[in-house]
N, C-alpha and C positions, 0 to 999 in steps of 0.2 A: 562819347557814345555810352549810353547806359547799358548795364547788363540786362539780359532778358529776365523776366520774372521766373522765380524758382517753380518748377513743375509741381503742381498740386497732386496729392494722392487722393483725388476726389472724383466723383461722378456728377456730371451735370445732366439733369433731366429737364428737357425743354419741350413744352407744349406749343406746337405751332399750328397756325390755321386762322381762318377768318370767320369770326362768329356771325357775320352778316350774310354768310353763304351756307346756311343750313348745317349739314353734316361736316363741312370743312372746319367747324368749331370743335370737333372731337378732341383734338390735342389740348386745346385750351381748357375744355371742361374736365378732361381727365386730370390735368395738373391741378385744377382748382380743387377737385376732390382729393387728390393725392396729398396736397399740402395740409389737409386736416388730419392726416395720419402721422404717427411718430416715425420719422425717417432717421436712418443711421447718421451719425455726425459727419461722415464723409460725403453725404449726398446733399446737393443743392438743387431744388426744383424751382423752375421759373416759367412763367407764362410769357412766351415770346410773341405769340399772336402772329402778326404780319411783319414784325420787325426783324427780318432775316439778316440785315446788315448788322444790327445790334448783336445778334447771336454770334456772327462771325468774329466780331471784335471781342466779345466776351470770352470766346474760346481761346483768344490769344493769351489769356491769363494762365493757361495751362491746366488741362484736365486729363486724367488717365482715360476716362470713359465718357462718352456722350450717348445719352438715350433720347432720341427724338420721338415724340408722340404726334401722330398726324393721321389725317384721313388718307387712305392709300387704295387707289383703284387697281385691283388685281383680277377682277372678273368673278369673284366669289359672291356669295349671297350677302346682302347688306347686313352689317353687324359682325361679319367674320373678322376675327383678329389675326394679325400676322406678326411674327417676330422675324425681322430681317437683319442679317449682318451686312452692313454697308461696306463695300470695298471699292477700290479704284475702278474696277471693271464696270463699264456702263455709265460712268459719270460723264457729264458734259465737259467739253474742253474749255479752258479758260477763255479763249476767244469767242466761244459761243455763249458764255454766261451773260445773262441779261441783268444788269445792275439797276433794276427798278425796285426800290425799297418795298413796294407793295405787291410785287409779283415774284418774289424769290422763293423758289422751291427749295426743299432741303438739299437737293443736288447742287443747286446754284450757290447755296450758303457754303457747302463743303468745298466747292471749287474756289470761291472767294477766299475762304480760309487758307487753302493751299497757296494761293497767290500771295496773301498777306504774310504767310509763314516764309515763303521763298525770299521775301524782302527783309525779313528780320531773322533773329536766331531763335524764334519760337517754334514749337512743334505742335502739330495737331494732336487730338486725342489718339491714343493707341488703338482704341476700339470704339466703333460707332454702331449702335443698334437702333433700329427703327421699330417701334411698336405702332403698327398701323391697323386701321379699321376700314373695312369696305363700306363706303358711303352708299346711301340710298338716293340722296338728293343734295346737290351742291349749288342750287339756284338761290337767288336772293331770298332771304328770309331768316329770321332769328329762331333758333331752337333746333335740336337734333331730332331726327326721325325716331320712331319707336325702336327699331332694331339697333340703331347706333347708340341711343340712350341706354338701352339694356346692356350693351357691351361695355359701357364705361366702368362699372364696378369690377368686372373681370380684368379689364385693362389696368386698373389701379392695382389689383392683386398681382398681375403679371409683372408690373414694374417693381412692386415691393419685393417679389421673389428675386428679380434680377439684381436689385441693389443690395439686398441682404446676403446674397450668396457671394462667396469669395470668387474672384474672377476665374480661379483654377477649377472651380466646381460649378460655375454658372451654367444654366441650360444652354445647349448649343442652339444657335439661331437656325431657323429653317431657311431654305432657299426662298427667293422672292416670290415664287409661285405656290409655295406650300402653306396652307392655312394652319394655324396653331389651334384655334378654337372656332367652332361653328356656333 
């Protein structure tokens, strides 16, 4: 049996979503713009899109922090940004996880990761944050709505602040219902 990979002292920033469903492409577009910025050497930013299973397996490499960027329906005005600390409470149970590679929500990815870690000596990230944006429309179509497109630059700035701050001084995430920016 091989030894588990050494835990990285890194942050993985993952943009998730489907660019063919309007505002669901928020995470992908935010990471696209983020990768044009100078990121700290401990940060890896990737466009995951709809490849949730790929994300779960990539996380087995060992990361300290995961920042997911995704469209997040919370009932706010379209374009509202949220910073959410993901914890075990409220996640789906492993037997409820749908392993459909094209329909894996971030919760399903994290549940799959827990299942994979249970069968290996890998550990999931110690901290998971979600930078979410309230969508206006997630119906078939390419392109973000005006309010969501306008929120992308501020989401990029939010992620940059998160990854540049030391974890001890990083901004405290809000509860899932509290918007950070309108």
